[in-house]
N, C-alpha and C positions, 0 to 999 in steps of 0.2 A: 445596497451591496452589489458589487459587480460579479460577473460570472466566475472569475478566478476565486474570489473570496467565498462564494457559495459552494463551489466544488471542494475547496479546502475544508470548509466547515462541515460539509457532508461527510468527508472522509474522517475528520476528527471525531465526529459524533458516532460514526460506525466503529472506530477504535474503542470508544468508551462503552458502547452498547454490547459489543460482542466479546471483548477481552481476549481476542484470538491473537492479535499482534500488537506490538508496540513499535514505534518508530524512533530512530536515533534523532533526538532533538538538535544535536550539534550539526547534523547534515541537513535536517529539515525535510520539507515536502516540496518537490520540484514540479511545478505546473507547466504543462505544454499546451500551446494554443490548439484549437480545433483542427483535426485532421481526419481524412478518410482512411480507415483501417479495416483490414480483414479480421473478423472476429473468429473465435474458436469454433463457432457453429458453421463457419464457411461463408457467412453473409458479410457484406461490407456496410459500414455505418460510419457516420461522422461521430467522433468521440473526442473527449478531453482525456488526457492521460496524466496521472500524477505519479511520479516515481519517488521512491523512498527506500531507505535502508532500515532493516529491523535492528533493534538494539542487540549488541553483543552480550553474551552471558559469560561473565568471568567469575571464577571462584578462587579464593585464596586460602592458604593454610594459616595456622596460628603465627607463623613467622612472616607473613605478608607476601609469601611467594605464590605465584600463580600455579594452581593445581589443575585447572580446567578452563579452556577457552573455546567457546562456540561463537565464531565470527558471525555477525549479522549478515543477512542476505538482501540483495536488491529485489524490490517488488515493484509492480506497475499496476495501479488502480485505473480501470477503464470506466468512464462515465459517459452515459448517453448525452450527446450534445443538445438534444431537444429538451429532455426532461431533467437533466443534471442528476439523474439517479445512478448510483453505483451499479455496474453490470457484473463485474467480478474483479478479482485481484489475481494477477499472474505472478507466480514466483518460480524459482529455479526448478522445483520439483512438483509442478502442477498448478492447480488453481484453487482459490478460496472463493466460495459462493457468498452471496450477500448475507445469508443467514449464519455465516461463520463456518460452515462445514467445508470439508476438503473434497 
């Protein structure tokens, strides 16, 4: 299994384990090659980043009309380039820790 596949599989297993987020399977998971990035703790590290959009939540009434729409948001999962472990997920309104807490 190559690095891209390992990172994607790690993220998919995190989704299953935590049940915190779901991603839009039509858009998928977009893997970026290793890059040096400034992390939220102020340090710089080589990371792999996987971007994705969460699923939208749409509710309909009995006539099939949309009554509620919460558009999915774009998120970025940061993985340590050496260990391939998830560091955190960045979203519009903050961060999600590895354990699923905000």
